[in-house]
N, C-alpha and C positions, 0 to 999 in steps of 0.2 A: 503493500499500500504505500502511495506516495503522499506523506503528510505534508501540507503546506501551511505557513502561516501568512494570513493576510495583512498588510499594514493598516493600522486604523486611522491614520490621517489621510484624509480626502486627497490632498495634493500628490500622495504617493500611490494612488490607485493605477496610475498609468505605467508604473514599473511593472516589470515581470512578476507574476503571481508567486513564483518560487523565491524572489528576492527577499531578504531579511533586511530589517533596519536596526539602526542603533537605538539604545535606551535614551530616553530623555535625561537631562542633567539632574532631574529631582528624583530619579529611579532610586530606591533605597536598596542598600544591601540587606540580604536575607540570610538569616541563620536559623535552622530548625534543629533543635536538640531533642533527641527521643532515647529515654533509657529502655530497658528490656525488662519484662517481668515485674515491674513495680506496680503496685496497686493504687488505686484512687486513695486509699486511706494511709498510705506509707509516707506522708509529708506531715510536718507539725503543723503548718498552716491550715491543713485540712483536717486536723482533729487527732493526729496520732499523738498519743500520750507519752511515747518514749522516743521517737525519732528526733534526731537534730538536723534540721535542714535550714540553717540561717539564710543562706544565698536564695534558696527558692522562696523563703518566707519573705525576704526583702523584695525579691523581684515580684511576688504577688501584689505587694502594695503599689508597685509601678505599672501594673498590668491590667488588662481586662481577662477575666476568667470565664471561659466558656464552660458552664457547669453541666450541660446535658450533650457533650461531645462524645461520639462514639468511635470506636477502632474495631478491628476484628478479634476473635476469640484467641488466636494465636499468631505467632510471629511473622513468618513470611507473608501471610495473606494481607495484614495490615500494610506492610512495605509495598506490595503490588498496588494496593488501592492508593497509597500516597503518591506512588510514581505516575499513575496514569488517570486518577480522578474517577475511576469506576470500580465496581464490586471486583474483588479478587477472582472469583470464578470466571468473570468475563476475560481476565488475563491468562486463564488456564491454571491458576494457582489453587489448588483444592487440599494441600498438604503442606508440611514443612520438610519433607524428605522424599525419597523414591522418585526423583524427577518431576514430581507434581509441585515442587517450590519454583520451578522456573517461569519467569515472566515471558508471556508470549512475545515473540519477536515482532509482531505486528503492532504491538502496543507502543504508542508515542508518549515519551517519558517526559517528566517534569523538567530535567536538565536540557533536553532537547528543545522544549517549548522556550525556556528562559534564555537559551543561546540566541533566539530570534531578537531578543531585546538587548543584546550586547552583553550578556551576563556570561562569566566564567564559573564553573560548578566543580565543587570538591566533595568527596565523600570520606568520612573518617569513622570507622567502626565496623557495623555489620550490614553486609549488603543482603545475603540470604535469598536471592532471586535467580540463582544459577551459577555454577562454578565453571561452566565450559565457555570457551573463548567468546562465542556470539552473545552470550547472556550476561557477561561481566560488566561492572559499571563503566569500563573504559570504553565499551561498545555500545553503551546506552545513553551517551551524552556527558558523561562526566570526565572533566579535563584532569583532575587530580584525584587519585585513587589511594587509599590508604586503609585497608581493611584486613579481616581474618577470612578464612574460607567457611563455606557451610552455614550452619545455623547456631554454631556456638564454638568457641575456642576449645579445641580438643575433641570435637566432634568426629567420630570415625565411622559414620554409617558407609556402606559400600556404594559404588556408583559414582555419580557426579556430585553428590552432596557430601562434603567432608572439609575439614581443615588440614593444616600442615601436620604431619604425622608428630605424635608426642607432645604436641602444643598445650600451653598452659597460659594462665593469666599473667603470671609473672614471667618476664623475659620472652614474650611470645615471638614466633616468627610472623611476619606481617607481609601482606601482598601490596607492593608499592609501585604504581605506574608500570606494570607489566613484569614484575620479578620479585621473588622473594627476598626479604631482608630479615636477619636475625637482630633482635633489639634487646635493650637493656632497660628494665623498668616494668611498671604495672601497666596494665593494658590501657584503662581508662586515662592515666596520666598521659601515655604515649599518644592516644587518639587526640586528645585536647591540645597537647603540645604541638603536633603536627599541624592540626587545624588552625591554631594560632599563628604559626609561622607561614603558613600558606596565605592566611587572610592579610596577614601584614604585607606580604609581596604584592597582593593585589591592590591593597590600599595605596601603596607607595606607587604603582604602576597607574593609578586613576581608573581601574577596572571595576565595575560593580560586580559583586560575587554572590554566589549562593553556596553556603556552607551547611552541608547536610551531616550532622553528627549522631547517626543513630548507634548508640552504644550497645556492646554486648552485656554490660553489667545492667541489673544485678541478676542476670540468667546464670544458672548453674553451670559448672561447679562453683560453689561459693569460695573462691580462693581470694584472699585480699590480706594486705599487710595487717599486722596485729594491732598497729596503733590506731586503725579505723574501726575496730570492733571490740577491743577488750572492754571498754567501758559500758557496752551493752549486756555483756555476760553476767547473769545473776539478776538482771532486771525481772520484775514479775511477768511470769510466762515465757520468757525469752531463753531458748535453748541456745547452745553455742552456734548451731547451723543458722538459726534465725538472727543470731547477734552478727554473724559473718554477712548475712544478707543485708542487714541494716548498715552495716559498716561500708559495703559496696555502694548503697545509696549515699551515705554521708560523703564518700570520696567523689562520687559524681557531683554532689552539691558544692564541695570544696573547688573542683574543677571549674563548675558552672560560675562560681563567684569570680574566679581568675580571669575568666572569659569577659564577664561584664565589666571588670576593672579596666581590661585592656581597651574595650571600646570607649571607655571614659578617657583613658590615656591618649589614645589616637584621635580623640575629638570626633568620633564618627557616630556615637550612641544615638544621638537625636535622630539621625536618618537611617538607622539600621533597624529593620524589622526582626525582632527576636521572637520566634515561637518556641516555647518549651512545652512540648507534647510529653505530659509526664509518664507515659508509659505506652507500649504497643500492644497490650491487651490486659485483661484483668489480673487481679492480684494473685500472688503465690505464697512465699514463705512468711510474709507478714500478715496474712489474713486473719490468723488466730488472735493476733493482737488488736487490730482495728480494720475493719472492712467497710467503714462509712456507712454502715446501716444497709449494706447491700447483701443480696443473696448470690452466691456463685463466685467463681474466679476464672482464671484462665482456663480455656477449654471448655467453657460453658457459654450458653448463650442467654443466661440471666444478666441483669444489669451489672452484677459484680464481675462479669466476664468481658464487658464490652465498653463500659463507660469509663472515660479517661479525662483527667483534667488537662484543659489546654489553655495556657497562658499566652497572652499576645501582648506585646509592647512595641510601640511605634510612635514616640512622641511627635515627629514631624507629620505623621499622618493622622494626627488628632485623635488617636485611640485613647479613651479615657482610662486614667489609672485608678486602681483600687476599686474597680467596677466589676459586675457580673453580668453574663447574659445567659438566659435559660432556654434559648432557642435550640430546637432539636437540630443538631450540627454532626459532622462526621469527617473522618479522614478523606473521604472523596471529595470533599469541598476545598481543600487546600490548593489543588491543582487549578481550578478556576479563580480562586481568590488571588493567587499569585500571577495569574495571567493578567488579571485586571488591574492589579497594582503596577505591573511591569509595562502596561500598556500594549499588550499583545492581544490582537483579535484572531480567534482560532478559526481556521478553515473549516468548511463544512465536514470534512472527514474527521478532524479532531473533535468538533462539537458533537458529532455522532458518537464518539467514544466516551466523551466526558459525560457524566451523569450527576456530578456534583453541582452545587451552587457556590457562587461567589459570596463569601462572608464579609466582604467589604463594607456593605451597608450597615451589618451589625457591628463592625468594628468602629464605624462612625457613631453609631447610635444603638447601643445594646437592646433598646426596646423599638427598634425599627419593625415595620410590618414583615412577617416571615411566614409565608404559607405554610400550613401544616404538610407533612409528607410521610412516606413509610421508609423505613430502613430495614434491610435484610441482614440477619446475622446467621451464619451457618458455619458449625466446626469443620465441615468436611471429614477429611481422614478416614473415609470409608476404605474398605479393602479393595484390591484391584478388581475391576470389573463389577463393582456393586454400586455404581453411582445412581441407576435407575430406581432401585429399592431404597435408597437413602434420602430421598426427598425431604422428609419430615424429621430424620434422625438429627438430633443435636441442632435444631433450627429454631428461628424466631423471626417475626416480622412485627414491626412496632411503629406506632404513630406517637404523637407527643402525649397521648393519655394511656393507650392500650399497648400490651404486648402479648402476642399469641406465640406460645412456646410449645414446639412439638407438635402443633396442630390439635392440642388437647387441653392447654392451660392457658387461660386468659387472666391477665393481672391489670388492674386499674393503677397505673403508675402515679396518678395524682393523689389518690387517697391511700394508696398502699405502695409507696416506693420501694419497699423491702421484699415485695412479691411474696407475701405470706398467704393469700387467700386467693384460691381459683374462683373467678366469677364467671366462668364460660357460659353457665346457664342462664345468667341474668342479662346478657347483651348479645342476643343472637344477630342483631344487625351490624355490630361492630365486628363480630366473628366471621359473618359472611363477607363483609367488605375486606377484611384482611386476608381471607383465604383466597379470594378472587384476586387479589393483588400479588399474593404469593405464587399462585398457580401461573400467572402470566410471567412473573420474574422467572420461575423454574424453567418454563419453556423458553424464554428468551436466553438462558445461560447454556442450554444443552449444546448448541453448534460450537460454542467457544471453549468447551472442555477439552482443550488440545493436547493436554499431557497424559490422559488417562491411559493410552496405549504406548507411551514411550518406553523403549528398552534402554535400560541404564548402560553406560559403557562399562566395560570390565574393571577399569581403574579410574579413580577420580583424576581429572586432568590437573588440578592443582598439586594433588600429591606427586604425580609424575614430574612435574616441573620442579618441585622441591627436591626430589631425589637426583634429578639431572644436574642441579646446582650444587647440592651438598653431598651427594652420594647416598648409598642405601637403597632400599626398595623393599618391596614386600617379603621376599625371601629373608632379608636381613632383619626385617621387623619381626617375622615369625621366630627367627633364631633367638632375638633378644627376649621375646615373650617366655620362650622355653628355658632360658638361662637366667636364674634369679639374681646373678652377680652383675648383670648389665642392665642399664637403664634403656627406655625406648629411644633416648636422645643420643646416646653413644658414650656414656661415662661409666666408671665403676663405682660400686658402692652407692647405688642411686635409690636408696629406699624412700627418700622424700619425692623424687620425681615419679617413682612407681606408684606412691600413694596418691600423687596429683592425677596421674593418668588413670588409675582405678576410679578416682572420683569423678573424672571426666567422662570415662566409659558409663559409669552407673547414671550419671546425669543424662547422657544420651539415650540410654535405655528407657529412663523414666520419660524423657521427652517424647520418645516414640510411642510409649505405651499410654501415657496420660494426657497429652495436649488435646 
């Protein structure tokens, strides 16, 4: 498909339709930060009684908070929706592994769109939309790429979904602009440091930039330096594993604070649009402490599985500080929002792809008119060849008042936001309306499920490139697993590394079984 961007200025309409135009001088820089597996209730400013998140708390006072913003129930689906402005299934993404995490090559991406307005784009963290060459971020519009592979650092699933062999959060190998690099440091620190270095280069060159910082933290394995989690150990109800999870969030908060300080130091904070999308799916390890009164978490289609805090700060854009907006919004809305802010008019082909709405009117006035809508949530993750019979399995369709879950539970979100009472017998008209909308949606996605019959390559391509550069291979990896005196990374007496790898493998198994 030939995706084109049409210039929005009438005088430019005489130019060839495929020609792109430069951004206006007032075009803001754009930064999107998104942690992984953090719940709505994992921030102090949103009610958590234990967490320490001073940077996000301060940012909340400077920002507009979208309180009814929704993402997908798991990792890769949310990323596909963000990058395309449409539901993940329409990008072929119905899982987080097994080639079904690959974003369809026909999907026109957010950085490709922003390039039309003169932006340069960088990604720092977790891509999770395909490890094969054509699917990597450098092939999907990003100019700077600094990521890990697969869905998690250390993830070892077969086929095209996986990370560098033996990888861990501390001193990870990272994929940087087409090659592997071994690093020294903690993963979140590394991602933010590289992002800041790159942003500073773009600032000095006078180029508007889009910095996408989708972190792997606080996704398991929960490996983090002790200074970030020891003070949580022993708090009421906090296990050591939960303490590490909280420590990973606190480390994110610290790095986010450094980023905000740099924007002030560089004197670009006023015209930099900063979006802090506080999670990519529902809560995980922190839910037992505080889940913001919601039901469910990651891997479910209840509100606790899809509702995410979205903070937006843009002083030059007249976004009100310390305000809230309760309009029903979602990840699919960020693509058209940024297109409008950047001054890009989408071609008819891209308009057909994008099903989200621009949130810019709400950013100007949180109480602006916003027509009701339906959002579909579906976990996917069905067994191979079982899509047709999984229509209602782990599914929900909602509007601003009701949510219909698994085609048999109806909750009135206005009177029962915690989804405690099934009122399906009391509202037949609402049920009929939601079912009809869901039937139409399910019919629409069928031709776009392009990854259901994909056969995985015998070996993960990023692993192969790692072994080409640093040596080793599957035979060597097997030998080391059989020899307890050797580590997966190539040293002796590697009990700590082996333990970290065991934790990574366990997290990967849990990810496959439970997301």
